Each structure stands twice: as C-alpha cells, then as structure tokens.
TIGUKOL-892166 format. One record per residue: residue in one letter; x, y negated, z negated of N, C-alpha, C in turn; chain. Coordinates in nm, 3 decimals. Layout:
<sites>
{res=A n.u=X n.v=Y n.w=Z ca.u=X ca.v=Y ca.w=Z c.u=X c.v=Y c.w=Z chain=A}
...
</sites>
This chain:
<sites>
{res=M n.u=-0.783 n.v=1.719 n.w=-0.176 ca.u=-0.675 ca.v=1.794 ca.w=-0.114 c.u=-0.559 c.v=1.814 c.w=-0.211 chain=A}
{res=V n.u=-0.522 n.v=1.708 n.w=-0.282 ca.u=-0.417 ca.v=1.718 ca.w=-0.384 c.u=-0.461 c.v=1.636 c.w=-0.505 chain=A}
{res=A n.u=-0.405 n.v=1.669 n.w=-0.619 ca.u=-0.442 ca.v=1.598 ca.w=-0.742 c.u=-0.376 c.v=1.460 c.w=-0.749 chain=A}
{res=R n.u=-0.254 n.v=1.451 n.w=-0.695 ca.u=-0.180 ca.v=1.324 ca.w=-0.699 c.u=-0.137 c.v=1.288 c.w=-0.557 chain=A}
{res=A n.u=-0.145 n.v=1.160 n.w=-0.524 ca.u=-0.106 ca.v=1.115 ca.w=-0.389 c.u=0.037 c.v=1.154 c.w=-0.356 chain=A}
{res=A n.u=0.124 n.v=1.154 n.w=-0.454 ca.u=0.265 ca.v=1.188 ca.w=-0.431 c.u=0.283 c.v=1.335 c.w=-0.393 chain=A}
{res=D n.u=0.182 n.v=1.416 n.w=-0.415 ca.u=0.190 ca.v=1.558 ca.w=-0.380 c.u=0.152 c.v=1.586 c.w=-0.235 chain=A}
{res=Y n.u=0.096 n.v=1.486 n.w=-0.167 ca.u=0.052 ca.v=1.505 ca.w=-0.028 c.u=0.172 c.v=1.489 c.w=0.064 chain=A}
{res=P n.u=0.213 n.v=1.595 n.w=0.134 ca.u=0.339 ca.v=1.591 ca.w=0.209 c.u=0.338 c.v=1.502 c.w=0.333 chain=A}
{res=W n.u=0.221 n.v=1.466 n.w=0.386 ca.u=0.216 ca.v=1.388 ca.w=0.510 c.u=0.179 c.v=1.243 c.w=0.484 chain=A}
{res=S n.u=0.210 n.v=1.194 n.w=0.367 ca.u=0.181 ca.v=1.057 ca.w=0.330 c.u=0.313 c.v=0.980 c.w=0.315 chain=A}
{res=S n.u=0.308 n.v=0.850 n.w=0.335 ca.u=0.426 ca.v=0.765 ca.w=0.313 c.u=0.438 c.v=0.725 c.w=0.166 chain=A}
{res=H n.u=0.345 n.v=0.768 n.w=0.085 ca.u=0.341 ca.v=0.727 ca.w=-0.056 c.u=0.472 c.v=0.756 c.w=-0.129 chain=A}
{res=R n.u=0.527 n.v=0.874 n.w=-0.110 ca.u=0.653 ca.v=0.910 ca.w=-0.178 c.u=0.767 c.v=0.818 c.w=-0.136 chain=A}
{res=A n.u=0.768 n.v=0.778 n.w=-0.010 ca.u=0.873 ca.v=0.687 ca.w=0.037 c.u=0.856 c.v=0.549 c.w=-0.027 chain=A}
{res=Y n.u=0.732 n.v=0.503 n.w=-0.040 ca.u=0.709 ca.v=0.374 ca.w=-0.104 c.u=0.748 c.v=0.377 c.w=-0.251 chain=A}
{res=L n.u=0.736 n.v=0.492 n.w=-0.313 ca.u=0.777 ca.v=0.505 ca.w=-0.453 c.u=0.928 c.v=0.522 c.w=-0.468 chain=A}
{res=G n.u=0.998 n.v=0.548 n.w=-0.357 ca.u=1.142 ca.v=0.570 ca.w=-0.362 c.u=1.179 c.v=0.713 c.w=-0.395 chain=A}
{res=L n.u=1.083 n.v=0.805 n.w=-0.383 ca.u=1.109 ca.v=0.945 ca.w=-0.416 c.u=1.170 c.v=1.022 c.w=-0.299 chain=A}
{res=E n.u=1.157 n.v=0.968 n.w=-0.178 ca.u=1.217 ca.v=1.030 ca.w=-0.061 c.u=1.244 c.v=0.923 c.w=0.043 chain=A}
{res=T n.u=1.329 n.v=0.956 n.w=0.138 ca.u=1.361 ca.v=0.865 ca.w=0.247 c.u=1.310 c.v=0.924 c.w=0.377 chain=A}
{res=V n.u=1.235 n.v=0.845 n.w=0.450 ca.u=1.185 ca.v=0.884 ca.w=0.581 c.u=1.255 c.v=0.791 c.w=0.680 chain=A}
{res=P n.u=1.344 n.v=0.845 n.w=0.764 ca.u=1.429 ca.v=0.759 ca.w=0.848 c.u=1.354 c.v=0.660 c.w=0.935 chain=A}
{res=W n.u=1.239 n.v=0.696 n.w=0.986 ca.u=1.166 ca.v=0.608 ca.w=1.077 c.u=1.068 c.v=0.515 c.w=1.007 chain=A}
{res=L n.u=1.052 n.v=0.530 n.w=0.876 ca.u=0.955 ca.v=0.450 ca.w=0.801 c.u=1.025 c.v=0.332 c.w=0.734 chain=A}
{res=H n.u=0.973 n.v=0.214 n.w=0.758 ca.u=1.028 ca.v=0.092 ca.w=0.698 c.u=0.928 c.v=0.039 c.w=0.596 chain=A}
{res=T n.u=0.966 n.v=0.046 n.w=0.469 ca.u=0.875 ca.v=0.009 ca.w=0.361 c.u=0.898 c.v=-0.134 c.w=0.311 chain=A}
{res=E n.u=0.997 n.v=-0.202 n.w=0.366 ca.u=1.036 ca.v=-0.333 ca.w=0.313 c.u=0.920 c.v=-0.433 c.w=0.314 chain=A}
{res=F n.u=0.850 n.v=-0.444 n.w=0.427 ca.u=0.743 ca.v=-0.543 ca.w=0.435 c.u=0.632 c.v=-0.511 c.w=0.335 chain=A}
{res=G n.u=0.586 n.v=-0.386 n.w=0.335 ca.u=0.478 ca.v=-0.347 ca.w=0.245 c.u=0.515 c.v=-0.367 c.w=0.099 chain=A}
{res=L n.u=0.634 n.v=-0.324 n.w=0.062 ca.u=0.677 ca.v=-0.341 ca.w=-0.077 c.u=0.699 c.v=-0.488 c.w=-0.110 chain=A}
{res=G n.u=0.740 n.v=-0.566 n.w=-0.010 ca.u=0.760 ca.v=-0.708 ca.w=-0.033 c.u=0.634 c.v=-0.781 c.w=-0.074 chain=A}
{res=L n.u=0.520 n.v=-0.724 n.w=-0.046 ca.u=0.394 ca.v=-0.783 ca.w=-0.088 c.u=0.368 c.v=-0.766 c.w=-0.237 chain=A}
{res=F n.u=0.445 n.v=-0.676 n.w=-0.299 ca.u=0.423 ca.v=-0.644 ca.w=-0.441 c.u=0.526 c.v=-0.707 c.w=-0.534 chain=A}
{res=G n.u=0.637 n.v=-0.755 n.w=-0.481 ca.u=0.737 ca.v=-0.814 ca.w=-0.569 c.u=0.862 c.v=-0.854 c.w=-0.494 chain=A}
{res=T n.u=0.949 n.v=-0.929 n.w=-0.562 ca.u=1.070 ca.v=-0.979 ca.w=-0.498 c.u=1.188 c.v=-0.885 c.w=-0.513 chain=A}
{res=T n.u=1.183 n.v=-0.795 n.w=-0.610 ca.u=1.290 ca.v=-0.695 ca.w=-0.623 c.u=1.232 c.v=-0.558 c.w=-0.593 chain=A}
{res=L n.u=1.318 n.v=-0.468 n.w=-0.550 ca.u=1.272 ca.v=-0.334 ca.w=-0.513 c.u=1.208 c.v=-0.261 c.w=-0.631 chain=A}
{res=D n.u=1.271 n.v=-0.268 n.w=-0.747 ca.u=1.215 ca.v=-0.200 ca.w=-0.865 c.u=1.079 c.v=-0.259 c.w=-0.904 chain=A}
{res=Q n.u=1.070 n.v=-0.391 n.w=-0.903 ca.u=0.944 ca.v=-0.457 ca.w=-0.937 c.u=0.835 c.v=-0.421 c.w=-0.836 chain=A}
{res=A n.u=0.870 n.v=-0.424 n.w=-0.708 ca.u=0.772 ca.v=-0.395 ca.w=-0.603 c.u=0.723 c.v=-0.251 c.w=-0.613 chain=A}
{res=R n.u=0.814 n.v=-0.157 n.w=-0.634 ca.u=0.772 ca.v=-0.017 ca.w=-0.646 c.u=0.685 c.v=0.006 c.w=-0.769 chain=A}
{res=S n.u=0.719 n.v=-0.059 n.w=-0.877 ca.u=0.639 ca.v=-0.045 ca.w=-0.999 c.u=0.498 c.v=-0.100 c.w=-0.979 chain=A}
{res=R n.u=0.490 n.v=-0.218 n.w=-0.919 ca.u=0.358 ca.v=-0.278 ca.w=-0.894 c.u=0.279 c.v=-0.198 c.w=-0.791 chain=A}
{res=Y n.u=0.348 n.v=-0.147 n.w=-0.690 ca.u=0.281 ca.v=-0.064 ca.w=-0.590 c.u=0.221 c.v=0.061 c.w=-0.656 chain=A}
{res=A n.u=0.301 n.v=0.127 n.w=-0.741 ca.u=0.253 ca.v=0.248 ca.w=-0.810 c.u=0.132 c.v=0.215 c.w=-0.897 chain=A}
{res=Q n.u=0.137 n.v=0.104 n.w=-0.967 ca.u=0.024 ca.v=0.063 ca.w=-1.052 c.u=-0.099 c.v=0.034 c.w=-0.967 chain=A}
{res=W n.u=-0.081 n.v=-0.038 n.w=-0.856 ca.u=-0.193 ca.v=-0.071 ca.w=-0.767 c.u=-0.255 c.v=0.054 c.w=-0.709 chain=A}
{res=M n.u=-0.172 n.v=0.148 n.w=-0.664 ca.u=-0.224 ca.v=0.272 ca.w=-0.609 c.u=-0.304 c.v=0.349 c.w=-0.713 chain=A}
{res=A n.u=-0.254 n.v=0.356 n.w=-0.834 ca.u=-0.325 ca.v=0.429 ca.w=-0.940 c.u=-0.460 c.v=0.364 c.w=-0.967 chain=A}
{res=E n.u=-0.463 n.v=0.231 n.w=-0.972 ca.u=-0.588 ca.v=0.160 ca.w=-0.997 c.u=-0.684 c.v=0.177 c.w=-0.880 chain=A}
{res=E n.u=-0.635 n.v=0.163 n.w=-0.756 ca.u=-0.720 ca.v=0.173 ca.w=-0.639 c.u=-0.776 c.v=0.314 c.w=-0.623 chain=A}
{res=L n.u=-0.693 n.v=0.416 n.w=-0.645 ca.u=-0.741 ca.v=0.553 ca.w=-0.631 c.u=-0.848 c.v=0.583 c.w=-0.735 chain=A}
{res=F n.u=-0.827 n.v=0.538 n.w=-0.858 ca.u=-0.926 ca.v=0.561 ca.w=-0.962 c.u=-1.056 c.v=0.488 c.w=-0.928 chain=A}
{res=A n.u=-1.042 n.v=0.362 n.w=-0.884 ca.u=-1.161 ca.v=0.284 ca.w=-0.851 c.u=-1.237 c.v=0.347 c.w=-0.735 chain=A}
{res=S n.u=-1.165 n.v=0.396 n.w=-0.634 ca.u=-1.229 ca.v=0.460 ca.w=-0.519 c.u=-1.304 c.v=0.584 c.w=-0.562 chain=A}
{res=E n.u=-1.239 n.v=0.668 n.w=-0.643 ca.u=-1.305 ca.v=0.789 ca.w=-0.691 c.u=-1.430 c.v=0.754 c.w=-0.771 chain=A}
{res=Q n.u=-1.419 n.v=0.653 n.w=-0.854 ca.u=-1.532 ca.v=0.615 ca.w=-0.939 c.u=-1.647 c.v=0.562 c.w=-0.854 chain=A}
{res=R n.u=-1.614 n.v=0.479 n.w=-0.750 ca.u=-1.720 ca.v=0.428 ca.w=-0.662 c.u=-1.791 c.v=0.542 c.w=-0.592 chain=A}
{res=I n.u=-1.715 n.v=0.641 n.w=-0.548 ca.u=-1.776 ca.v=0.755 ca.w=-0.480 c.u=-1.865 c.v=0.833 c.w=-0.576 chain=A}
{res=L n.u=-1.815 n.v=0.858 n.w=-0.696 ca.u=-1.894 ca.v=0.933 ca.w=-0.794 c.u=-2.018 c.v=0.855 c.w=-0.836 chain=A}
{res=D n.u=-2.006 n.v=0.722 n.w=-0.848 ca.u=-2.119 ca.v=0.640 ca.w=-0.888 c.u=-2.226 c.v=0.633 c.w=-0.781 chain=A}
{res=D n.u=-2.187 n.v=0.653 n.w=-0.655 ca.u=-2.282 ca.v=0.633 ca.w=-0.545 c.u=-2.307 c.v=0.763 c.w=-0.469 chain=A}
{res=T n.u=-2.299 n.v=0.875 n.w=-0.537 ca.u=-2.328 ca.v=1.003 ca.w=-0.474 c.u=-2.479 c.v=1.017 c.w=-0.461 chain=A}
{res=H n.u=-2.522 n.v=1.070 n.w=-0.350 ca.u=-2.665 ca.v=1.085 ca.w=-0.326 c.u=-2.725 c.v=1.182 c.w=-0.428 chain=A}
{res=P n.u=-2.838 n.v=1.146 n.w=-0.490 ca.u=-2.894 ca.v=1.229 ca.w=-0.597 c.u=-2.944 c.v=1.365 c.w=-0.551 chain=A}
{res=E n.u=-2.981 n.v=1.379 n.w=-0.424 ca.u=-3.036 ca.v=1.506 ca.w=-0.377 c.u=-2.930 c.v=1.599 c.w=-0.319 chain=A}
{res=D n.u=-2.815 n.v=1.544 n.w=-0.284 ca.u=-2.710 ca.v=1.627 ca.w=-0.223 c.u=-2.575 c.v=1.565 c.w=-0.255 chain=A}
{res=S n.u=-2.500 n.v=1.629 n.w=-0.344 ca.u=-2.373 ca.v=1.572 ca.w=-0.390 c.u=-2.268 c.v=1.566 c.w=-0.279 chain=A}
{res=R n.u=-2.292 n.v=1.634 n.w=-0.167 ca.u=-2.197 ca.v=1.626 ca.w=-0.056 c.u=-2.210 c.v=1.495 c.w=0.019 chain=A}
{res=V n.u=-2.322 n.v=1.426 n.w=0.003 ca.u=-2.345 ca.v=1.298 ca.w=0.070 c.u=-2.286 c.v=1.190 c.w=-0.020 chain=A}
{res=L n.u=-2.186 n.v=1.118 n.w=0.033 ca.u=-2.117 ca.v=1.019 ca.w=-0.048 c.u=-2.178 c.v=0.881 c.w=-0.032 chain=A}
{res=C n.u=-2.306 n.v=0.872 n.w=-0.060 ca.u=-2.373 ca.v=0.743 ca.w=-0.062 c.u=-2.505 c.v=0.761 c.w=-0.136 chain=A}
{res=G n.u=-2.557 n.v=0.652 n.w=-0.181 ca.u=-2.683 ca.v=0.658 ca.w=-0.252 c.u=-2.799 c.v=0.613 c.w=-0.166 chain=A}
{res=D n.u=-2.918 n.v=0.615 n.w=-0.222 ca.u=-3.039 ca.v=0.574 ca.w=-0.150 c.u=-3.031 c.v=0.429 c.w=-0.104 chain=A}
{res=R n.u=-2.970 n.v=0.344 n.w=-0.185 ca.u=-2.958 ca.v=0.202 ca.w=-0.151 c.u=-2.881 c.v=0.186 c.w=-0.020 chain=A}
{res=F n.u=-2.771 n.v=0.259 n.w=-0.006 ca.u=-2.693 ca.v=0.254 ca.w=0.118 c.u=-2.773 c.v=0.309 c.w=0.235 chain=A}
{res=L n.u=-2.834 n.v=0.425 n.w=0.215 ca.u=-2.911 ca.v=0.487 ca.w=0.323 c.u=-3.026 c.v=0.397 c.w=0.368 chain=A}
{res=A n.u=-3.092 n.v=0.332 n.w=0.273 ca.u=-3.204 ca.v=0.245 ca.w=0.306 c.u=-3.160 c.v=0.124 c.w=0.388 chain=A}
{res=G n.u=-3.036 n.v=0.082 n.w=0.371 ca.u=-2.986 ca.v=-0.034 ca.w=0.443 c.u=-2.943 c.v=-0.004 c.w=0.585 chain=A}
{res=L n.u=-2.937 n.v=0.122 n.w=0.623 ca.u=-2.895 ca.v=0.157 ca.w=0.759 c.u=-3.011 c.v=0.142 c.w=0.856 chain=A}
{res=P n.u=-2.984 n.v=0.080 n.w=0.970 ca.u=-3.091 ca.v=0.073 ca.w=1.070 c.u=-3.114 c.v=0.210 c.w=1.131 chain=A}
{res=P n.u=-3.234 n.v=0.237 n.w=1.177 ca.u=-3.259 ca.v=0.368 ca.w=1.237 c.u=-3.180 c.v=0.380 c.w=1.368 chain=A}
{res=L n.u=-3.123 n.v=0.494 n.w=1.390 ca.u=-3.045 ca.v=0.520 ca.w=1.512 c.u=-3.135 c.v=0.594 c.w=1.609 chain=A}
{res=T n.u=-3.164 n.v=0.528 n.w=1.719 ca.u=-3.245 ca.v=0.593 ca.w=1.821 c.u=-3.159 c.v=0.614 c.w=1.944 chain=A}
{res=I n.u=-3.146 n.v=0.736 n.w=1.984 ca.u=-3.067 ca.v=0.771 ca.w=2.101 c.u=-3.161 c.v=0.831 c.w=2.203 chain=A}
{res=K n.u=-3.153 n.v=0.777 n.w=2.324 ca.u=-3.237 ca.v=0.829 ca.w=2.432 c.u=-3.197 c.v=0.973 c.w=2.459 chain=A}
{res=R n.u=-3.295 n.v=1.057 n.w=2.468 ca.u=-3.270 ca.v=1.199 ca.w=2.493 c.u=-3.260 c.v=1.224 c.w=2.643 chain=A}
{res=H n.u=-3.154 n.v=1.288 n.w=2.683 ca.u=-3.132 ca.v=1.328 ca.w=2.822 c.u=-3.093 c.v=1.474 c.w=2.822 chain=A}
{res=S n.u=-3.107 n.v=1.535 n.w=2.935 ca.u=-3.068 ca.v=1.676 ca.w=2.942 c.u=-2.916 c.v=1.690 c.w=2.926 chain=A}
{res=A n.u=-2.841 n.v=1.594 n.w=2.979 ca.u=-2.695 ca.v=1.599 ca.w=2.966 c.u=-2.645 c.v=1.456 c.w=2.952 chain=A}
{res=V n.u=-2.606 n.v=1.418 n.w=2.833 ca.u=-2.556 ca.v=1.284 ca.w=2.807 c.u=-2.405 c.v=1.292 c.w=2.794 chain=A}
{res=T n.u=-2.336 n.v=1.210 n.w=2.870 ca.u=-2.190 ca.v=1.207 ca.w=2.858 c.u=-2.151 c.v=1.128 c.w=2.734 chain=A}
{res=L n.u=-2.029 n.v=1.146 n.w=2.691 ca.u=-1.979 ca.v=1.071 ca.w=2.577 c.u=-1.981 c.v=0.921 c.w=2.606 chain=A}
{res=E n.u=-1.948 n.v=0.884 n.w=2.727 ca.u=-1.949 ca.v=0.742 ca.w=2.766 c.u=-2.091 c.v=0.685 c.w=2.756 chain=A}
{res=Q n.u=-2.190 n.v=0.762 n.w=2.801 ca.u=-2.329 ca.v=0.716 ca.w=2.794 c.u=-2.375 c.v=0.704 c.w=2.649 chain=A}
{res=L n.u=-2.339 n.v=0.801 n.w=2.569 ca.u=-2.376 ca.v=0.798 ca.w=2.428 c.u=-2.312 c.v=0.677 c.w=2.360 chain=A}
{res=A n.u=-2.184 n.v=0.654 n.w=2.387 ca.u=-2.115 ca.v=0.539 ca.w=2.328 c.u=-2.183 c.v=0.409 c.w=2.371 chain=A}
{res=Q n.u=-2.221 n.v=0.398 n.w=2.496 ca.u=-2.287 ca.v=0.276 ca.w=2.543 c.u=-2.422 c.v=0.257 c.w=2.477 chain=A}
{res=Q n.u=-2.497 n.v=0.365 n.w=2.458 ca.u=-2.627 ca.v=0.356 ca.w=2.391 c.u=-2.611 c.v=0.306 c.w=2.248 chain=A}
{res=V n.u=-2.514 n.v=0.361 n.w=2.177 ca.u=-2.490 ca.v=0.319 ca.w=2.039 c.u=-2.447 c.v=0.172 c.w=2.036 chain=A}
{res=C n.u=-2.357 n.v=0.134 n.w=2.126 ca.u=-2.312 ca.v=-0.006 ca.w=2.132 c.u=-2.427 c.v=-0.100 c.w=2.163 chain=A}
{res=D n.u=-2.512 n.v=-0.062 n.w=2.257 ca.u=-2.628 ca.v=-0.145 ca.w=2.291 c.u=-2.721 c.v=-0.161 c.w=2.171 chain=A}
{res=Q n.u=-2.742 n.v=-0.053 n.w=2.099 ca.u=-2.834 ca.v=-0.058 ca.w=1.985 c.u=-2.781 c.v=-0.146 c.w=1.874 chain=A}
{res=F n.u=-2.649 n.v=-0.141 n.w=1.849 ca.u=-2.592 ca.v=-0.215 ca.w=1.738 c.u=-2.528 c.v=-0.347 c.w=1.779 chain=A}
{res=G n.u=-2.531 n.v=-0.378 n.w=1.909 ca.u=-2.480 ca.v=-0.506 ca.w=1.956 c.u=-2.330 c.v=-0.521 c.w=1.945 chain=A}
{res=V n.u=-2.257 n.v=-0.414 n.w=1.971 ca.u=-2.111 ca.v=-0.421 ca.w=1.970 c.u=-2.059 c.v=-0.373 c.w=2.106 chain=A}
{res=S n.u=-1.934 n.v=-0.406 n.w=2.134 ca.u=-1.874 ca.v=-0.365 ca.w=2.261 c.u=-1.815 c.v=-0.225 c.w=2.247 chain=A}
{res=V n.u=-1.799 n.v=-0.161 n.w=2.360 ca.u=-1.735 ca.v=-0.028 ca.w=2.361 c.u=-1.592 c.v=-0.040 c.w=2.311 chain=A}
{res=E n.u=-1.525 n.v=-0.151 n.w=2.346 ca.u=-1.387 ca.v=-0.171 ca.w=2.299 c.u=-1.381 c.v=-0.176 c.w=2.147 chain=A}
{res=L n.u=-1.479 n.v=-0.242 n.w=2.084 ca.u=-1.483 ca.v=-0.246 ca.w=1.938 c.u=-1.508 c.v=-0.107 c.w=1.882 chain=A}
{res=L n.u=-1.597 n.v=-0.033 n.w=1.943 ca.u=-1.625 ca.v=0.104 ca.w=1.898 c.u=-1.499 c.v=0.189 c.w=1.906 chain=A}
{res=R n.u=-1.424 n.v=0.173 n.w=2.012 ca.u=-1.300 ca.v=0.252 ca.w=2.029 c.u=-1.195 c.v=0.216 c.w=1.926 chain=A}
{res=S n.u=-1.196 n.v=0.090 n.w=1.882 ca.u=-1.092 ca.v=0.048 ca.w=1.788 c.u=-1.117 c.v=0.104 c.w=1.650 chain=A}
</sites>
C-alpha cells in the first residue's frame, strides 16, 4: 500500500515517531517499553519497526508458494493444515458454518469471534 509505514495516513506509527500528534492516542505506555526517555524510546521503536518490517517482508518472500506468488505460504505450511470438511447444505447460516468449523478444530465460537 505504501513504501514506508510513516506514509500510511491511518496508522499510529507517525505519532509513535513524534511526527504528529493524535489527541486521542496515548503512546506513553508503548514507547515506555522501548526506553526510559522519550528520545531513546522513539529511536528504539523506529529501529524495531524497521527490523520487524524487513523481517516480515523477507519471511513472506521466502515462503511464497512456488506455483502461485499470490499465495503467501509454501508447501510445508499447506501440508501442515488439516483438511477442512464442511457439511454441505442447501442453505447454511453463518452461525452453522462457524459451529461446524469450531467443532472440526476443537475451539469455541467465542474463541473464533475473538
């Protein structure tokens, strides 16, 4: 969508960097995880974001499916997925579909919603 995270207008990233102020956004706690002073925290946050974004892009590129570059996973990932079997009905409600998936994977509907 954008080349740099700071260019994305609907992100809090610019506020965390100190490039803009968003009145309802409180960055103190998040930045406090990166350092004891504001300058130190923002610098470490910027470095962490740069490293994480690069690592994420590299993981995606390294694990792109060989037959279709739009699929962001490789054969190893696909092979590890259990087969999804959904009972066919003429009209399945979203609630019924959610329950079928939860039953198959052994999770609650509340967990699926979260």
